[in-house]
C-alpha positions as CSV (number, residue, x, y, z in Angstrom):
1,M,-45.1,-46.1,-204.9
2,A,-47.4,-48.7,-206.2
3,T,-51.1,-48.6,-206.3
4,V,-53.2,-51.4,-205.5
5,E,-56.9,-51.4,-206.7
6,L,-59.5,-52.8,-204.1
7,T,-63.1,-53.3,-204.4
8,T,-65.3,-51.3,-201.7
9,E,-66.0,-54.7,-200.0
10,Q,-62.4,-55.5,-199.7
11,V,-61.8,-52.2,-198.3
12,I,-64.6,-52.5,-195.8
13,N,-62.8,-55.6,-194.6
14,L,-59.7,-54.2,-194.2
15,V,-61.2,-51.4,-192.1
16,K,-63.2,-54.0,-189.7
17,Q,-59.7,-55.3,-188.8
18,L,-58.4,-52.2,-187.8
19,P,-58.1,-51.3,-184.0
20,A,-60.7,-48.9,-182.5
21,S,-58.3,-46.0,-182.4
22,S,-57.5,-46.6,-186.0
23,K,-60.9,-46.6,-186.9
24,K,-61.6,-43.4,-185.2
25,D,-58.6,-41.9,-186.9
26,L,-59.8,-43.0,-190.2
27,L,-63.5,-41.8,-189.4
28,L,-62.2,-38.2,-188.7
29,A,-60.0,-38.2,-191.7
30,L,-62.9,-39.0,-194.0
31,A,-65.2,-36.5,-192.1
32,A,-62.4,-33.7,-192.5
33,E,-62.4,-34.6,-196.2
34,S,-66.3,-34.2,-196.5
35,Q,-66.4,-31.0,-194.8
36,S,-63.7,-29.7,-197.0
37,S,-65.6,-30.8,-200.4
38,R,-68.7,-29.3,-198.8
39,D,-67.0,-25.8,-198.0
40,E,-65.9,-25.9,-201.6
41,R,-69.2,-26.6,-202.9
42,M,-71.1,-24.2,-200.8
43,A,-68.4,-21.5,-201.9
44,L,-69.0,-22.1,-205.6
45,A,-72.9,-22.3,-205.1
46,E,-72.8,-18.6,-203.4
47,R,-70.6,-17.4,-206.3
48,Q,-73.0,-18.8,-208.5
49,F,-76.2,-17.3,-206.6
50,R,-74.3,-13.9,-206.3
51,A,-73.9,-14.0,-210.4
52,L,-77.5,-15.1,-210.9
53,A,-78.7,-12.4,-208.6
54,V,-76.6,-9.8,-210.6
55,S,-78.0,-10.9,-213.8
56,R,-81.6,-10.3,-212.2
57,G,-80.9,-6.9,-211.4
58,K,-80.4,-7.7,-207.4
59,N,-77.5,-7.2,-205.2
60,W,-76.9,-10.4,-203.0
61,E,-75.4,-8.4,-200.4
62,S,-78.2,-6.4,-199.6
63,M,-80.6,-9.0,-199.7
64,S,-82.4,-10.3,-196.8
65,D,-82.5,-14.0,-196.2
66,D,-85.9,-14.2,-197.1
67,E,-85.2,-12.5,-200.6
68,R,-82.3,-14.8,-201.2
69,Q,-84.5,-18.1,-200.5
70,A,-87.0,-16.7,-202.7
71,L,-84.8,-16.0,-205.5
72,A,-83.4,-19.6,-205.0
73,D,-87.0,-20.9,-205.1
74,D,-87.4,-18.7,-208.6
75,L,-84.5,-20.4,-209.7
76,I,-85.4,-23.8,-209.1
77,H,-88.9,-23.3,-210.2
78,E,-88.4,-21.1,-213.4
79,D,-89.3,-23.8,-215.7
80,R,-92.4,-24.5,-214.2
81,S,-95.7,-22.6,-215.7
82,C,-97.8,-22.1,-212.6
83,R,-96.5,-19.7,-210.0
84,E,-98.1,-18.1,-207.1
């Protein structure tokens, strides 16, 4: 199968020519792909948070939502010198 390289503008112009039902199908396909990518990123992030919790002597499973948020906040701001 040959591959055709198109610019974003060309793709947009082609999509504009589609009938409404095809545009809907295209949007649904893009949304599904986006959700799949999001789910993969979230799973990776959770695995990384679990590992970081262990490295700090904490058990992700037994932590409350507030404790998990505090851990995330500490990780995000660990390079800052001023803490509360």
